[in-house]
N, C-alpha and C positions, 0 to 999 in steps of 0.2 A: 385269688381269695373270693372266688363268685359266689353268691349264696350262701356265706358260709355264717357261722354264731361264733363270736366271739363276745366273751364273759365282760372281759376287763379294757384297758386301753390299748388303742393303737400307737404305738411310737413310729414317725419316720422322719427323723430329727437328726442334729449333730451331721451335719456330712452325708446324708444317705443319696445316691443318686442312683437314677434310673435310666436306661438308653431307652426304654421303651414306656408301653403302657401302664399303669398299674391299674388294675381293675378289682373294686371291690363292689362290684353291681348285686343288688339284691341281699347284702351280708349284714348283718345285725352285730350291733359294739355297743356294748353294756356299759362301757364307758365315754373316756372322751377321745376324739382323732385327732392326736397332738402331731402338728408338722413343723412346730418350734426349733428355729435354732439357737438355741440357748448361750452355745459357745461362740456362737457369732458367724460360723460359717457360712456357705454357700449352701442351700437347700436346690437341687434340680430336678425335678422328675423326668426329663427328657426331652427332644425333639422331635415332633411328629409329623410328617410331612403330610400324610395324609388326613384331611380335615374331616373326615367321618372316626377318624379315633381320637381320644383326648390323654393328654399327660395323666390325668387323675380320674375314673369313673365311679362315681358311688349310685348310680341310677336307682332308685326301687330302693337304696340301703336306707338303714336304720340307725341312727348314733343316738345312745340313752346320754350321753354328757354335751362337751364343749367340744366345736371345731375349731382349732387355731391352727394361723400361719401367719409368722411371726417372727421377728431380729434375721432380716437377711433372707427368706427365702425366696426362692424362685423357680416359678412353673413355666416351663415353656411348650406349650402344646394345649392348655387350656382346661377345666374342670367341668365335669359331667354330673349334675344331680338330680335330675329330671325324677318327679315323684320321690323323693328322697324326703327322711327326716331328720331333723338334729335338733333334738329336744332340748340343748341347750343354747349356748351364744354360739355365734361364726363368728371368727374375729382375724380380719388380714391386717398385717401393719408392718411397716418399714420393711417391704418387698416388692416383687416382679410379678405380676401376673399376665404372659401374654397367651394369646392364642391366634389359631388362623385366620378365624371367622369370627369365633365366641371365645372372649376368655373366661367365661365361667356361664352354662346353661342350668337352670335351674327352676325349668317351668313345673306348675302344680308340685311344688315342694310345701312343705311344711317346716318353719322354724320356732321352735317354742320360745325362744328368749330374742336380746339382741341380735342386729346383725349390720357389724360394722364394717367399713374401709378405710382403715385410719393412719396416723404420724407416717405420711410420706411415699403411700402404696402407690406403685404405679401400674395401671392397667393397661393394656393393647388388648383392643379386640372387645365386643359386642358383651355384655353381661346382660341377659335375659331371665327373668324372674316371674315371667308371665303367668298369672292366676295361681301364684302361691300366697300362701297365708303366712303371716309374723304374729309370733304373740306379742312381741313388745315393738321395740322401733327399731328402724332402720337408717344408719348414717352413713355418709360418706364427705368425711373432714380431711381437710389436709391429703388429698389425694389427687389422682389425676387419671383420666379417662380418655383415651384415643383411638383411633381407628385401626387397626391391625396393620404394621406395614405391608405383611405379606398378602393385602387385599386392596384392591383397587378402589381409590375413595368415591368413586362414583356408585360402587355397590350401596356405599352407606348414606346416600341421601337419603332415602326414602326409609331407611332401615333405625330402629332406635340403637343408641349406645349403651344406654340404660332400658332396659323395656321392665316395666311395672305394669305391664297392663291388667286391669282388672285384679289387680291384688287386693288381700284384705289384711289391713296392718291396725294390729290392736296399739297401737300407740304413735309415736310420731314418724317424720320421717326429715332429716335433716341432709340438706345438702348443702354445707356452707362452710365456712370456716377456711379458705382454701382448697376448696373443691373446684376441680378444672376440668369441664368436659367438652371437648373438640368434636362434639354432633348429639344427637337429640335425646332428651331425656323424657321418657316416655311412660306419664303417668294415666293414660285413659281407661276412664272407668275402675280408676282404686277407689277403695273404702278406706279412710283415716281417722281411726277415732278419736286422736290427738289431734297436733298440727302440723303445718307443712313448715318448716324454714329454710330460706334459702341466702339467706346472709352472707356479705362475704364469699361470694361466689362466681364462678365464670360459664356460664352456660353461655356457648359458641356454635353457632350453626348459621353461618352466612347463607341467605337462601331457603331455608328450609326451617323445619323446626325445631327453636330452642329446646323450649318445655311445651310439651304436648299434653294439656291436661283436660282434653274434652271427657262431660260428663263425670269429671272426677267430683268426690263428694268425698269432706272433709268437716267433720264435727267440729274442729276448733278453727284456730287462727291462720291464716297463709301470709308468711311474713317475706315478702320482696321486696329486700329493702338492705340498707346499709352496707353499701359498698358490692351490691350485687352488679354485677356488669355481664348485660344478655345483650347478645348477636344474631338475631333472629326474629323468628314469631313465637311469643306467647301465646298459645291457646286454651283458654278456658272456656269454650263455648259449652254452653249448659250445664257448668262446674255448679254446683251446690255447697259454699262455705258457710257453716252456721255461727263462725265468728268474725273478725278483722280480716278485714282484704288492704294490706298495707304496702304500699306503692310510695314508698321514700328513702331518700340520700343513694342513688342508683348511680352507676356511674355510665356517661355514655347514654344515656336515656333517648338519644336519638336515634342510634345502633338498632332498639326497639321494634317489634310490631306486636300488640295488643289487641288480641280478638277475645271479646266480653259477650258475643249475641249469645242473649237467652241463661246468663250465669245468674244465680241469686247467691246472696252475701249478705252477711250483717251489714255492721258500719264499716264505710269506706274511707281510708285513712291515704291520704294523696298529697301532695303539694303540686303547684304550678312550675316547676324546676325539675319534676321529673315526669313529666307528660311526653308521650312520643311526638315524632314530629306531626304535621296534617297530614293524613291520610293511611295514617299508619297506626288508627284508633278506632275499633270498632266496638260502637254501643247499643246497635240493636236488640231492645229488649231485655237488655239489662236492668236486674232490679236490686235493688240495695238498701236497706232498712234506714239509714240515718249516714250522716258526716259527721265524723270525729270530730272534734271542740277546734284541734289545729288542722282540721283542711278547710282550704279556701269555701267559706260559703258567700262571699257575693256575687251578684249576678254579672260583675262584668268579668271575673275570672273564669267564673262557669261557663260563659256564652264563650269565651274562648277555647275553653277545652270542650265544648260540645262541635265546635267549628273543627276541631283535629280532625272528627269523624265526616268523611265526604261519601256521602252515598248517592246513587244516581235517580233513588228514589227515593220519594220523602217517608217518613217515618216518624210519627210525633210523640213517639213514644218515649225516647230519649230526654225531651223536654217536659214530659206530662209527669214521669216518673221526678225528676231532679226537683219540679213545680211542687211535687206533694211533698217531697222530703224537707225543702225549704220551709215550706207553709208550716207543716207539722213542727219544725223547728222555730216558729216565730218570726221568720224574715218571709215577710207577705210582699212587703215592695219589690223584692229580690225576686220571690215565686211569680210574680206580674212580668216583671220585665221578662223572665225565661219565656214565658207565655209568649210575651209578646215577638220575642225571638220567632219562638215555633212559627207564629202566622207569619212573619215576614219570609222565612223560609220557603214555606208552604207556598207564599204567593209567587214564589220566584219558581217554584216546579209547576205551576199552572199553563196549559199550553193556549187555553182561548182568552184571544188578549180582550173581550170584554170582562171576563171574570177578572183577569189580573187587573183590570183597570179598575173593576169594582171591589177590590181587595185592597189595591193600594188607597183608593177612597175612604175605606172603612178605619184603614192604619192611620191616615192622616186626621180625620175627622173625631176618632176616638181611641185611638191605639188600638183597635179591635175590642172595642167595650170596656178594656183594663183601666182606662182613663174616660171615663162617662162626660168631666165635666169637660174636658176638652170640647164635647158637643156644644157646651152653654157656653164658651168662651167665643168660639166660632160663630154659634146664633147671633151672639150679641155685638158682635163685629159687622156680622153682613145686615143685621137691620140696623145700625149706627149707620155704616154705609149709605144703605137704601135711603134712609132720612136724610142725608146730606144730600142726594143726588135728586131726587124727591122735592125737595126744598126748592133746589135751584132752578128744577123743569117748572116745578109750579109757576116761580115768580118769571122764567122766562116765556111763560104763556101755553107752557106745551103739555100742561095739563090742568084740566076746565071740568067744572061742573055738569052733569048732563044736562040738568034742568035750567041753565043759564044764572042760578038763583045766587044769590050775596052768603051762602054759608062758608063754614072758616076751612080752610083745609089744614089738615093738621099730618104733618108731613111723618111723624112717627109711629101713629095710628095706620097710616096707609102701608108705610113698609113691614111693619106686623103682620097686619092681615094679608099682605101678598107674599109674604114669607112661608108662613105656617100654613100649612096644608089645612083645610076644612075648617078652618076658623073664619066663623061669620060674626063680625061685629058693625053689620048694615052700614059698613062706610066705603067700602072699595067700589059698591054698586054706584053708588053718587058721581062718581069719578070718572074721565077717560082721559088716553092718552091722544091727546090731537096736536095737530101745531097750528099756532095763531098765523103764519106766514108761510108756513111749508113742515111735509110731515117729518117728526123728530123718529128719523130711525132709529138713533142711537138708544133716545128711552126707551122704544118697544124691545129693542133687542136687549136692555139692561132687564127690564120690566121680565122680559121670558126668562133669563138667566136667573135673576134672583128667585122666581116662583120654582126653577128646576132646583138649584141649591136647597131651597125650603125642602120640597120634596124628599129631597136626597137623603137630607140630615132627618127628615123621618123616617124612612126606611130603614137607615144605618142603624136609629135608633131601636126601631123593631127588630131588625137583624142581631144587634147586640144581646 
């Protein structure tokens, strides 16, 4: 039936059997293409050993209505629908779809309404919808997808089992409610006008991509939640999500790796119990507008979250992004604590020992400028200590007046003037450290230390 024109409906159902390929390439069908086995019999299109042939081929075909496969159908050999057009719905339910390499290949195809794999549909072999357009939603619910038994598993390590690369969907993508995929789901560069819902699914591809969504564009929400189990990498690099990114109530989140490099989302909704293990989270240049009210917003929890991302090089962006969101939501103290953590991590990445020592000093004296009153406390402490030491030294005859007069010595004023750089009270110059019977080396050492600490605090204040 190649390049034919059929005004009505095509029925291949109720026990239809074909021992070889069935071809409708380039055929125009005005009605539905109906492969439902209403009586419950098995629908077999045939077993094809040549992977260049397909049990059913509709390449470049045009179906004016719906495309149904339901109620116990079986396809052994795969379906080819490259550059095909289905103006209605395409539904696969309660059947078996097997292919030698591809169970269905429908790249550059057009689907006017919903496309669904539902109700216990079992698929063996890759499903390819790359560069296709969907008028409404795409759903995989209560169905399974695995590698074709006739194909070596290693051939699928880098090849998606569900390939929707650069697809355009005018609805939602639903991969949930019992959907099991034993390989990669690829949504690279796809555009979804609705949302992406992966609740109660199993995306299993240990050592590879479980969900590959690089440069994915979703205008709505992305739900990775509600008993979702992911084994492998969830790659959302450079993804753009207009709504909420929800990571909540996951099964075995320690089995998941999550890469959010340069992704941009609306609100972020997550929980501490659903974070990956340390080293399995990448947050470089990840941008989010806010945190959902139920998500952790305290610095203690969020510092633990940031520490899950381990990088050999220091990137301040994740800390500054989180601090900005917390400050915008009124959590100023938590925001400061995040920035203090940023500077702590930065100091550990410094190679120069002098710079590291200086950065450590800034952290001790004022928490890198975020706690300036710390410097006042330390200054007061050093001045009081100096007051006690200088008072003791004066009584011991180790501090004397330069002109041997009877002027009174004020140890507090002497401590303040020697501690604060460039402070001139016309008092220090009248006194000198000198021993009455022997050199007071310990006092000279402390006075030098006292001045250096004061100068360092002044410099740290300017740096802050």
